[in-house]
C-alpha positions as CSV (number, residue, x, y, z in Angstrom):
1,M,-3.2,-3.3,3.0
2,R,-2.1,-6.3,4.3
3,T,-1.0,-6.6,8.1
4,L,0.2,-10.5,7.8
5,K,-1.3,-11.7,11.1
6,Y,-4.8,-10.6,9.7
7,I,-4.1,-11.5,5.9
8,F,-5.5,-14.9,5.6
9,P,-9.3,-13.7,5.6
10,L,-8.2,-11.0,2.9
11,L,-7.3,-13.3,0.0
12,L,-4.1,-13.9,1.9
13,S,-2.4,-10.9,0.8
14,G,1.0,-9.6,1.7
15,L,3.9,-7.4,1.5
16,L,7.5,-7.8,2.3
17,L,10.9,-9.3,2.1
18,G,13.4,-9.6,4.7
19,G,16.9,-10.8,6.1
20,C,19.6,-9.8,8.3
21,I,23.2,-9.6,7.1
22,K,25.6,-8.5,9.6
23,E,28.6,-8.0,7.2
24,N,29.1,-5.5,4.5
25,T,28.6,-6.7,1.2
26,P,30.5,-5.9,-2.0
27,A,29.1,-3.3,-4.2
28,V,26.7,-4.5,-6.5
29,K,27.2,-3.8,-10.6
30,T,25.0,-1.3,-12.1
31,S,23.5,-2.4,-15.4
32,G,22.2,1.1,-16.1
33,K,18.7,-0.2,-16.5
34,Q,16.0,1.8,-14.9
35,T,13.1,0.0,-13.0
36,V,11.6,-0.7,-9.7
37,R,12.7,-3.7,-7.5
38,G,10.8,-3.1,-4.1
39,V,9.9,-5.0,-1.2
40,W,7.1,-4.0,1.5
41,L,8.5,-3.6,5.1
42,T,5.9,-4.4,7.8
43,N,5.8,-4.3,11.6
44,V,3.9,-7.6,11.9
45,D,5.8,-11.1,11.2
46,S,8.8,-9.0,11.0
47,D,11.4,-7.5,13.7
48,V,13.2,-5.1,11.3
49,L,11.6,-1.9,12.9
50,K,12.2,-3.2,16.4
51,S,16.0,-1.9,16.5
52,K,18.4,0.2,14.3
53,Q,20.8,-2.8,14.0
54,N,17.8,-4.9,12.4
55,I,17.1,-2.0,10.0
56,I,20.8,-1.6,9.1
57,D,20.9,-5.6,8.6
58,A,17.8,-5.3,6.4
59,V,18.8,-2.4,4.3
60,E,22.1,-4.4,3.8
61,L,20.1,-7.4,2.7
62,C,18.0,-5.3,0.3
63,H,21.3,-3.8,-1.3
64,K,22.8,-7.3,-1.7
65,N,19.5,-8.6,-3.5
66,G,19.2,-5.9,-6.0
67,I,16.4,-4.1,-4.4
68,N,16.3,-0.4,-4.7
69,S,13.2,0.7,-3.1
70,I,11.6,-0.2,0.4
71,F,7.7,0.4,1.0
72,V,7.6,1.0,4.9
73,V,4.8,0.8,7.1
74,V,4.1,3.9,8.9
75,W,0.4,3.5,9.7
76,N,-1.1,0.4,11.1
77,K,-3.6,-0.7,13.6
78,A,-4.5,2.8,14.0
79,V,-1.2,4.1,15.2
80,T,2.0,5.4,13.7
81,M,5.5,4.0,13.3
82,Y,6.9,7.6,13.5
83,P,6.3,10.5,16.2
84,S,3.2,11.8,14.9
85,D,1.8,15.4,16.1
86,V,-1.3,14.7,14.0
87,M,-2.1,11.7,16.3
88,E,-1.1,13.3,19.4
89,K,-3.6,15.9,19.0
90,E,-6.5,14.0,17.8
91,F,-6.0,10.9,19.8
92,G,-3.5,11.1,22.3
93,I,-0.9,8.7,20.9
94,R,2.4,10.1,19.3
95,I,3.6,6.7,18.2
96,D,3.2,2.8,18.3
97,T,4.3,2.0,22.0
98,A,6.8,-0.7,20.8
99,Y,8.9,2.4,19.1
100,T,8.9,4.7,22.0
101,G,12.0,6.9,22.1
102,R,12.8,5.9,18.7
103,D,12.0,6.9,14.9
104,P,12.2,3.9,12.9
105,L,11.1,6.1,9.9
106,K,13.9,8.2,10.3
107,E,16.6,5.3,10.9
108,L,15.2,3.3,7.7
109,I,15.6,6.5,5.5
110,E,19.0,7.2,6.6
111,E,20.4,4.0,6.1
112,A,18.5,3.1,3.0
113,H,19.4,6.3,1.4
114,K,23.2,5.3,1.9
115,K,22.7,2.8,-0.3
116,D,20.7,4.6,-3.0
117,I,17.6,2.8,-1.9
118,K,14.5,4.6,-2.2
119,V,12.1,4.9,0.8
120,F,8.1,5.2,0.5
121,A,6.0,5.6,3.5
122,W,3.2,2.9,3.3
123,F,-0.3,3.9,4.9
124,E,-1.2,0.4,5.4
125,F,-4.1,0.9,7.4
126,G,-5.7,3.2,5.4
127,F,-9.4,4.1,6.2
128,S,-9.7,0.8,8.3
129,S,-10.2,1.8,12.0
130,S,-9.6,-1.6,13.6
131,F,-9.4,-5.3,13.3
132,K,-12.0,-7.3,15.2
133,A,-12.2,-4.6,18.0
134,D,-15.5,-2.7,17.2
135,G,-14.0,0.3,15.8
136,G,-11.1,0.5,17.9
137,H,-9.8,3.5,19.8
138,L,-10.6,6.0,16.7
139,L,-14.2,5.1,16.5
140,K,-14.5,4.9,20.4
141,K,-13.3,8.8,20.6
142,K,-15.1,9.8,17.1
143,P,-18.2,7.9,16.7
144,E,-19.2,10.2,13.8
145,W,-16.6,9.1,11.7
146,M,-18.0,5.6,11.5
147,S,-18.9,4.0,8.3
148,K,-22.2,2.0,8.2
149,D,-23.9,-0.9,6.4
150,V,-27.5,-1.0,5.1
151,N,-28.6,-2.2,8.4
152,G,-27.1,0.7,10.2
153,K,-24.2,-1.2,11.9
154,L,-20.5,-0.6,11.7
155,T,-19.1,-1.4,8.2
156,T,-17.2,-4.7,8.7
157,K,-15.5,-6.7,6.2
158,N,-13.0,-9.8,6.6
159,G,-12.5,-8.8,10.4
160,F,-11.7,-4.9,9.7
161,E,-13.9,-2.1,10.6
162,W,-14.0,0.9,8.8
163,M,-14.1,4.8,9.2
164,N,-16.5,6.4,6.7
165,A,-14.1,7.3,3.9
166,F,-16.4,10.1,2.5
167,H,-16.6,12.3,5.7
168,P,-14.7,15.3,5.1
169,D,-13.3,15.0,8.8
170,V,-11.9,11.5,8.3
171,Q,-10.2,12.4,5.0
172,N,-8.5,15.6,6.4
173,F,-7.3,13.5,9.0
174,M,-5.7,10.8,6.5
175,I,-4.5,13.6,4.4
176,A,-2.7,15.4,7.3
177,L,-1.1,12.1,8.0
178,F,0.3,11.8,4.7
179,K,1.3,15.8,4.8
180,E,3.0,15.2,8.1
181,V,5.3,12.6,6.9
182,V,6.1,14.4,3.2
183,T,7.0,17.8,5.1
184,N,8.9,16.1,8.1
185,Y,11.0,13.2,6.4
186,K,13.2,12.7,3.3
187,V,10.8,9.9,2.1
188,D,10.8,9.6,-1.9
189,G,7.3,8.5,-2.0
190,V,4.0,7.7,-0.2
191,Q,1.6,4.7,-0.5
192,G,-1.8,3.9,-0.2
193,D,-3.2,0.5,-0.7
194,D,-6.2,-2.0,-0.7
195,R,-7.4,0.1,2.1
196,L,-6.7,3.5,1.0
197,P,-8.5,5.1,-0.9
198,A,-11.2,2.4,-0.2
199,L,-14.1,1.2,1.7
200,P,-16.1,-1.8,1.6
201,S,-19.0,-1.7,-0.9
202,E,-21.2,-3.0,1.7
203,G,-20.6,0.6,3.5
204,G,-22.1,4.1,2.7
205,Y,-25.3,4.0,4.5
206,D,-24.2,6.8,7.2
207,D,-26.5,9.7,7.5
208,F,-23.7,12.0,6.1
209,T,-23.2,9.6,2.9
210,V,-27.0,9.1,2.5
211,N,-27.7,13.0,2.5
212,M,-24.7,13.7,0.0
213,Y,-26.1,11.1,-2.3
214,K,-29.6,12.7,-2.0
215,A,-28.4,16.2,-2.4
216,E,-27.2,14.9,-5.9
217,H,-30.2,12.7,-6.9
218,N,-33.0,14.9,-6.4
219,G,-33.8,13.8,-3.2
220,A,-33.6,9.8,-3.8
221,A,-31.8,7.6,-1.3
222,P,-29.1,5.3,-2.6
223,P,-30.2,1.7,-3.3
224,A,-30.5,-0.9,-0.8
225,D,-28.5,-3.1,-3.0
226,S,-24.7,-2.2,-2.2
227,K,-23.6,-3.9,-5.1
228,D,-26.0,-1.6,-7.6
229,S,-23.7,-0.6,-10.3
230,A,-24.4,3.0,-10.5
231,W,-24.2,3.3,-6.7
232,V,-20.8,1.5,-6.8
233,Q,-19.6,3.9,-9.3
234,W,-20.8,6.9,-7.6
235,R,-18.9,6.0,-4.2
236,A,-15.9,4.9,-6.0
237,D,-16.0,8.3,-8.0
238,K,-16.0,10.0,-4.4
239,L,-12.7,8.1,-3.5
240,T,-11.3,8.9,-7.1
241,D,-11.9,12.5,-6.0
242,F,-10.4,11.9,-2.5
243,L,-7.0,10.6,-4.2
244,G,-7.1,13.6,-6.6
245,R,-7.0,16.0,-3.5
246,L,-4.4,14.0,-1.6
247,H,-2.0,13.8,-5.1
248,K,-2.4,17.6,-5.2
249,E,-1.8,18.5,-1.5
250,V,1.3,16.4,-1.0
251,K,2.7,17.8,-4.4
252,A,2.0,21.1,-3.2
253,I,4.3,20.6,-0.2
254,R,7.2,18.7,-2.3
255,K,6.7,18.4,-6.1
256,D,9.3,15.7,-6.6
257,I,7.3,13.2,-4.2
258,I,6.3,10.1,-5.8
259,V,2.6,8.9,-5.1
260,S,1.9,5.3,-5.4
261,M,-1.1,3.1,-5.1
262,S,-1.1,-0.8,-4.3
263,P,-4.8,-1.6,-4.8
264,S,-6.4,-5.0,-5.4
265,I,-7.0,-6.0,-8.9
266,Y,-9.5,-4.9,-11.0
267,P,-12.4,-4.9,-11.4
268,W,-12.6,-6.8,-8.1
269,S,-11.1,-3.9,-6.4
270,K,-13.9,-1.4,-7.7
271,E,-16.6,-4.1,-6.8
272,E,-15.5,-4.9,-3.4
273,Y,-13.7,-2.0,-2.1
274,L,-15.0,1.0,-4.5
275,Q,-11.2,1.4,-6.1
276,D,-11.4,2.5,-9.5
277,W,-8.0,2.4,-10.2
278,P,-7.9,2.8,-14.2
279,K,-9.7,6.0,-13.5
280,W,-6.9,6.8,-11.2
281,I,-4.5,6.3,-14.0
282,E,-6.4,8.0,-16.5
283,K,-6.9,11.5,-14.2
284,G,-3.1,11.4,-13.5
285,Y,-3.6,10.8,-9.8
286,V,-1.0,7.9,-9.6
287,D,3.1,8.2,-10.2
288,L,3.6,4.7,-9.5
289,M,0.8,1.9,-9.8
290,V,1.5,-1.4,-7.9
291,P,-1.5,-3.8,-7.9
292,Q,-1.4,-6.7,-5.6
293,F,-1.2,-9.6,-8.2
294,Y,-1.1,-12.2,-5.3
295,R,-1.8,-15.5,-6.8
296,Y,-0.9,-19.2,-6.1
297,N,-0.2,-20.8,-9.7
298,I,1.4,-19.5,-12.8
299,A,-1.9,-20.0,-14.8
300,D,-3.9,-17.8,-12.4
301,Y,-1.0,-15.2,-12.3
302,E,-0.5,-15.0,-16.1
303,K,-4.2,-14.4,-16.6
304,A,-4.4,-11.8,-14.1
305,I,-1.4,-9.9,-15.5
306,H,-2.6,-10.4,-19.0
307,E,-5.6,-8.9,-18.4
308,A,-4.5,-5.9,-16.5
309,V,-1.8,-5.0,-19.1
310,N,-4.0,-5.4,-22.1
311,N,-7.2,-3.5,-20.4
312,Y,-6.4,-1.3,-17.6
313,V,-2.8,0.0,-18.5
314,P,-2.4,2.6,-21.2
315,A,0.8,2.1,-23.1
316,G,2.4,5.4,-21.8
317,F,1.8,4.5,-18.5
318,K,3.6,1.0,-18.6
319,N,6.9,2.5,-17.3
320,R,4.9,3.4,-13.9
321,F,3.1,-0.1,-13.5
322,Y,4.6,-2.8,-11.6
323,P,3.2,-5.9,-10.1
324,G,2.9,-6.8,-6.6
325,V,4.2,-10.2,-6.1
326,L,3.3,-12.5,-3.2
327,L,6.6,-13.6,-1.6
328,K,5.4,-14.7,1.8
329,V,2.2,-14.9,4.0
330,G,2.4,-17.1,7.3
331,K,4.2,-20.0,6.5
332,Y,3.6,-19.8,2.7
333,H,6.2,-19.2,0.1
334,P,6.1,-19.7,-3.6
335,E,8.2,-22.5,-4.9
336,E,11.4,-21.2,-6.8
337,E,10.0,-22.4,-10.0
338,L,6.7,-20.3,-9.5
339,L,8.5,-17.3,-8.6
340,L,10.9,-17.5,-11.4
341,D,8.0,-17.8,-13.8
342,M,6.0,-15.0,-12.5
343,I,9.0,-12.7,-13.0
344,K,9.2,-14.3,-16.5
345,V,5.3,-13.6,-17.3
346,N,6.1,-9.8,-16.1
347,R,8.9,-9.7,-18.5
348,E,7.0,-11.1,-21.4
349,H,4.3,-8.5,-20.9
350,G,6.7,-5.7,-20.8
351,L,7.0,-5.0,-16.9
352,E,10.6,-4.8,-16.1
353,G,10.2,-4.8,-12.3
354,E,7.9,-5.8,-9.2
355,V,7.5,-5.2,-5.6
356,Y,7.5,-8.2,-3.2
357,F,5.3,-8.9,-0.3
358,F,7.1,-9.1,1.9
359,Y,10.5,-8.4,2.8
360,E,11.0,-11.5,5.3
361,G,10.4,-13.8,2.4
362,M,13.7,-12.8,0.6
363,K,15.5,-15.1,3.6
364,K,13.8,-18.2,2.3
365,Y,15.6,-17.8,-1.1
366,G,19.2,-17.6,-0.4
367,D,21.3,-16.2,-3.2
368,L,18.6,-16.5,-5.6
369,F,17.8,-12.9,-5.7
370,S,21.5,-11.7,-5.8
371,K,22.7,-14.3,-8.2
372,K,19.7,-14.9,-10.5
373,I,16.8,-12.7,-10.2
374,Y,18.6,-9.5,-9.9
375,N,22.6,-10.0,-10.5
376,D,22.7,-6.3,-11.4
377,K,21.8,-3.0,-10.0
378,A,19.1,-1.3,-11.4
379,V,18.4,2.4,-11.3
380,F,15.1,3.4,-9.6
381,P,13.4,5.5,-12.8
382,N,12.4,9.3,-12.5
383,L,8.5,9.0,-11.9
384,T,7.9,12.4,-10.8
385,R,5.8,14.8,-13.0
């Protein structure tokens, strides 16, 4: 979704908050409120996953600051942050070499659960194959997985190169990664983002996808205009179908697993990345929705929240809808006043929690979270169904 070092060309998206506290903090009083207070934890611009002690310290800071859920990266730069049989079998790479001999995901789950903090496995890289690497090692080994634009070239957007999200082998590979994590780890949930299920709307012109389109349109080829509304909708619907299958298959393994998605803001998400998330909600394919409301002034933030809540979030889904709030990207942090105003806007729209991008950003604000934003402990809601 928003690998920090790559995020500037992508709307400056981001995801996690962080800090290191080496001493035990006092227990946080429980308010009885049920809501999501989360942070994304990435492996870029953060050292948390580099050692078990760093993980312990980060969990302690989250606990102190009233955070009850951590969305930790497990798939980034086309490698996993946990030992993966799937990746080893397909590509000969068991784990990101930075973590050889360790299992950061297991370590985080163990420490977070001691503090009643939920853990979501976040598949950040999604259907992208590489960043400014001509497809990277995935497409070098499996060129048939390549997504192509109207000119027959590798689909590329904002520096990211893409696999073909419509190809059954690519879909099976991604679902296998999700199922592997759900089977082998006591995660509370899994999450896709603005790269899963997603594909730049410039993609879809590979032979496989073109032939699938022709088979459903009496032999007619797809429009050359990648933004043609019917063509966009057809591809978006295919990704919605993929999400339905993903949801069904992970639930078959563990009914209690929470399926979360963090797409971009609609309708931009559909127009640019084929993410028709109002339809995902309508079909019941998402248990927890966390769109990326990354804005740099309160007027734009309030406008985006207002439009989403009033147009795309059914009343019965509001308790499953939490804004993604930008807390840090590069050297940027929102001013304290802006941060508090964004939270106020959320509450005014009946949104009782949020998820911050990203963990490291919490360090900037001292005791603001523990004493003002979340000065009590909220219980993570029951979102299984």
